[in-house]
C-alpha positions as CSV (number, residue, x, y, z in Angstrom):
1,X,0.0,0.0,0.0
2,X,1.3,3.5,-0.9
3,X,0.6,6.7,0.8
4,X,0.8,10.1,-0.7
5,X,2.0,13.3,0.9
6,X,1.8,16.5,-1.1
7,X,3.4,19.0,1.3
8,X,4.4,19.4,4.9
9,X,2.3,21.5,7.2
10,X,3.2,23.4,10.4
11,X,-0.2,22.4,11.9
12,X,1.4,19.2,13.2
13,X,2.9,20.8,16.2
14,X,0.8,19.6,19.2
15,X,1.0,15.9,20.2
16,X,-0.6,13.7,22.8
17,X,1.4,10.6,23.8
18,X,-0.7,7.4,23.8
19,X,0.1,3.7,23.7
20,X,-0.7,2.2,20.3
21,X,-0.8,-1.6,20.2
22,X,2.0,-3.2,18.2
23,X,4.3,-0.2,18.6
24,X,7.3,-0.4,21.0
25,X,7.1,2.1,23.8
26,X,5.1,5.3,23.3
27,X,3.8,6.6,20.0
28,X,2.7,10.0,18.8
29,X,-1.0,10.5,18.1
30,X,-2.1,13.5,16.2
31,X,-5.1,15.2,17.8
32,X,-8.4,15.0,15.9
33,X,-8.7,18.8,15.6
34,X,-5.2,19.0,14.1
35,X,-6.0,16.4,11.4
36,X,-9.2,18.2,10.5
37,X,-7.4,21.5,10.3
38,X,-4.8,19.9,8.0
39,X,-7.4,18.5,5.6
40,X,-9.4,21.8,5.6
41,X,-6.2,23.8,4.9
42,X,-5.6,21.3,2.0
43,X,-9.0,22.3,0.6
44,X,-11.6,19.9,2.1
45,X,-15.0,21.4,2.6
46,X,-15.9,18.8,5.3
47,X,-14.0,16.0,7.0
48,X,-15.5,12.8,8.4
49,X,-15.0,12.2,12.1
50,X,-13.2,8.9,11.7
51,X,-10.5,10.4,9.4
52,X,-8.2,11.3,12.4
53,X,-8.1,7.7,13.6
54,X,-7.2,6.4,10.1
55,X,-4.5,9.1,9.6
56,X,-2.9,8.0,12.9
57,X,-3.0,4.3,11.8
58,X,-1.3,5.3,8.5
59,X,1.4,7.3,10.3
60,X,2.2,4.3,12.6
61,X,2.5,2.1,9.5
62,X,4.7,4.6,7.7
63,X,7.0,4.8,10.8
64,X,7.1,0.9,11.1
65,X,8.1,0.7,7.4
66,X,10.8,3.4,7.7
67,X,12.3,1.7,10.8
68,X,12.3,-1.7,9.0
69,X,14.1,-0.1,6.1
70,X,16.8,1.4,8.4
71,X,17.3,-1.9,10.2
72,X,17.6,-3.8,6.9
73,X,20.3,-1.3,5.9
74,X,22.1,-2.0,9.2
75,X,21.4,1.4,10.7
76,X,19.7,2.6,13.9
77,X,18.9,6.0,12.5
78,X,15.9,6.4,10.2
79,X,16.6,8.7,7.3
80,X,14.5,10.5,4.7
81,X,15.6,7.8,2.2
82,X,13.9,5.2,4.4
83,X,10.7,7.3,4.4
84,X,10.9,7.7,0.6
85,X,10.8,3.9,0.4
86,X,7.5,3.8,2.2
87,X,5.9,7.1,1.1
88,X,5.5,8.5,-2.4
89,X,6.1,12.2,-2.2
90,X,4.7,14.3,-5.1
C-alpha cells in the first residue's frame, strides 16, 4: 500500500502521547482537531469524524516501514531515504 503526501504543514505541532498496540514504547498520536485543520487547509469542505483515527494508523504504519528499512540497511537512524521507500512524495 502506498501513501501520498503532497506537502508538509506546520499544523502538526501539538502531540498527545498514547500507547498504540503493536508499537514499541510510546507513539505520537495527532489530535483530531489538528488532522481536521490539516485537511481543511488542503481544501476539504468537510472532514469525516473517523479520518483522524485512520490518519494516525497510517502514520504508525509509515513509521514501522521506515524503521524496518533502516534496520535492513544496518542502521539505527531512520533517514529520509527510508521514508521515501515507504511514502510516495509528489
